[in-house]
N, C-alpha and C positions, 0 to 999 in steps of 0.2 A: 452452620453456614458452611458450604463446601469451600475448598481452596480456590475453585475455579469462580466462585460468587465473589470470593475476597479479591481475587485478581480483576474481576471485571469492575468492582467498586473503585479499586487502586487506578484503574486505567481511566475511569471517568474524572476521578479527582485530578489525575494528571492534567486532563483536558480543561478542568474548571480553572486551574492555576494557570493555564496557557504556556507558551514558550517551552513546547515539547518538540524534541528532536527525536524523530523514530526512524532508525535504520532498518533497511530492508534487507533481509537474508533469503537465501535460496536453498538452504538445506540444514541438516542439524549441526554441521560442523561451524558454518557462518553464524549460525544463531547463538552457538556457544562462545564464538569469538566477541560477539557484540555484547553477550551478558557479561563476560569477564572483564569487558573494558568500562563497564559501569553504567550502562545505559538502564533507564527504568522500565523500558518496554522494547519490544521487538515486533517488526512485521514481516510479513513474506512479500516478495515480488513475483507476481503470477509469470511475468515474462522470465525471470530468472528460474523459477522452478520448472517452468516448462522447458528452457534451454538445457538445464542440467539434466532432464529426463529425454533430451533429443527430440523434443517436439517445438513446434513454433508458438509464438506468442498468440494471444487472442484466442483462447479456448481450444488450443491446440491439444491440451489435455482434457479428457471428460471429467465430470464431477467426481467420479469415483476415483480416479487416479489424483486428481488435486487434493481431495481429502486425504487420501492416504499419505500424501505428503506433508501436509499440514499437521496431521496427527503425529508424524515422526518428528516434526520440529518441536511441535508443543510438548512432547514428552521428553526433549532433550534439555529444556530450559525450566527455570521457576519464575519467570517473568510473564507480565501479560503479553499475549500474542494477538496481534491483529492480522487477519488473514485477508488477502486479496482473492476475491471470489469472482472477479471480473463481471461479466453481466448475467450470473447466475444459472448458467448452463441450461437455457430453455427460456422461450418467449413469454410463456405463461406466468401468472401470479403464483400458480402452485408450485412451478420451477423455482421460484425465487424462493418461496416459504420453505421448500425443501432443502435448498442450498443453505439457508439459514439455520435450520435445525441440524443438519450435518456438520456445519462449522462450529457449531456449539458442541456438538458431540465429540467432534475432533479435538477440542480443546481450545478453541479461539474464544477471545473475549470481545473481539471488534471485527468488524469487516469493511472492506471498500467494495461497493457496489457501483458499478458503472452503467452509464445509459448508451453506450455504442451498441448499435444494432448489427451484430455479427451475421445477420441474415442479408443486410444490405450494407457492405462494407463503404465507409466513408460517411455514413448517416447515424442519426441519433434516433432513440425511441422518442415517439410522441410524449409530451408531458404528462397528459392525464393517464396513459398508460403506464408509465414509469412510477407515477405516484401510486397507482394500484399495486404495483410491484412492491415498491418500499413499505407499503402498509401491511402487505401480506408477510414480508420479512420480519417487521416489527411484531405483528400478533404471533407469528411462529416461533420467535425467538427473543423474547421480551428483555432479556437481560444483556444480549449483544448492543455494542456500540456500532451505530451505522454511520459509516462515513460515505455518504452518497455523492458520488462523482459525476461530472459533466465533462463532456470530451469536446466541447465547443472550441476550445483554444486549440487542443491537440490536432484537431480536424481541420481547423482554419475555416470554420463554418461562418456564413454570412459574407458580405461584400467587403467588409473592413473590421478593424478592431473595434470600432464604436457598436458596431452591430453585435460583435462577438461579446463585448461588455453587456449589453442589453439582454442577450440571450442567456448568459451565464446567470445574471441577476434573476430574472424570471424562473429559471430552472431552479437555481439555489433556494429561492424562497418556497418554491412549490415542494422541493425534497423535504424541507424542514416542516413544512405544514403536514406532510405525509408520514412524518414520524422520524426522520433521520435526526441525528443530533451534530451533524458535522457536514460541510459541503465541501468536496474535494474539487479543485480547480487545477489539474496539471496542464502544463502548456504555457503558463506566465509565471514570470518572477519579475516583472516590472513593478516596483514600488508604488508608483503612481496608479497604475491598474488594480494592484492588489488594494490600495485605499479605498477606491471606487467599488470595487467588489465587496470588501468588507463591510462598508456604509450601506450599499445598496441592498445586499442579502440581509443585513441586520442579524446575522447569527455567526457562530464560529466557522472559520473556514481554514481549509489546509492546503498546503501546497507540496509540489515536488520539485527538489532543487538539484541541479546537475553541477557540473565543475564550473560553469559560466554564471551561475547565479550571484547575485549579491550576497554580503555575509547574512546569516541567519538573524542577528540583531536587527539589520535593517527590515527584513521581511516581518519580523515580530512588531516592530514599531509600525510598519505599515498596515497592521490588522490581522496577520496570521495568527493562528492559534497553535498549529502543528506544521511541521515541515519533515517530509519523508524524502528518502533518497533514491526510490525507485530502483532500476537496474543497474545505477552507475556503481555502486561497489563491486558488483559481480564482473561489470565489464572492465574495471581497473584490474581485477585479479586475473581475468582472462588475457589481458594486455601483458600482463607480468609473465603469466605462464607461456604466452606465445614468444616471448623474449628469452625465456628459459629454454624452451624447446628448439629454439634456433641454435642456441649455444651448446645443446647437448652433444652433438657431433663432433665439436671441436675441443670441449673441455668439460670434464664430468664435475669440476669444482664450482660450476654455475649452480649446483644444486646444494651448496653447503652454506647453510643461514649464517648471517652474520653473529659472532659471539655466541651466547647460549640461546641463540633463538629457538633451535629445535627443541629444548629442554622446556622452553616457556610456551611454545605451541603445544607440546606433548601432554603437559600439565593440564591444559584446559579439558582433556578427555579422560582425565582419571589415570 
């Protein structure tokens, strides 16, 4: 059994246990920080990876560039890595399959795979077509854990929240039927809505939580299996960097870490 297979099995077991908090990194340095903090797995944020490379979110990086970044991150840590592969870098099932193969080859043991239609911004891919793409992913990379995402809440589709809940339940069930192991529902953290989604989908669901979200315990009690952080850690670091940059012209001391902070951070990288 290879190390990657062992990490994949460990990652699945973490989901079976539930209550998984998964931090999202954007480069090798942030991944190493999360590893040394004691997390049991790490994920990438496609937005953060793209921004770090000077590209826009939403497949602003092509597959080759994204896989290069995923591979660099995977090599830097000893933990299971979940890779955000956006909408698979192409509309065809064959594109999704190739993305799955390359994500596994890059060192990921899980992926996020979304239904946003990048050829028609603001819309999602038709249910049957997305099922075909998920099935192709499953066949191409059988050991990958597939966290299949629907963007109905992020895009605020439908006339109201009731319609969004109905759409998300329909899609979530379809994604599980096609071979996904988890349904990702970014854009909502209302515990009452989470409970309805968990009950309606009838399988494991994952959420993205930002600064205004309820405590993780509340969301797990509402039915979430996994909670990730999305781009929020990177945005927090960029905000701190902007504050530091604003102060550089006045005082070099703004760069001095408190206490032995420099030594602690340096030790993460050997």
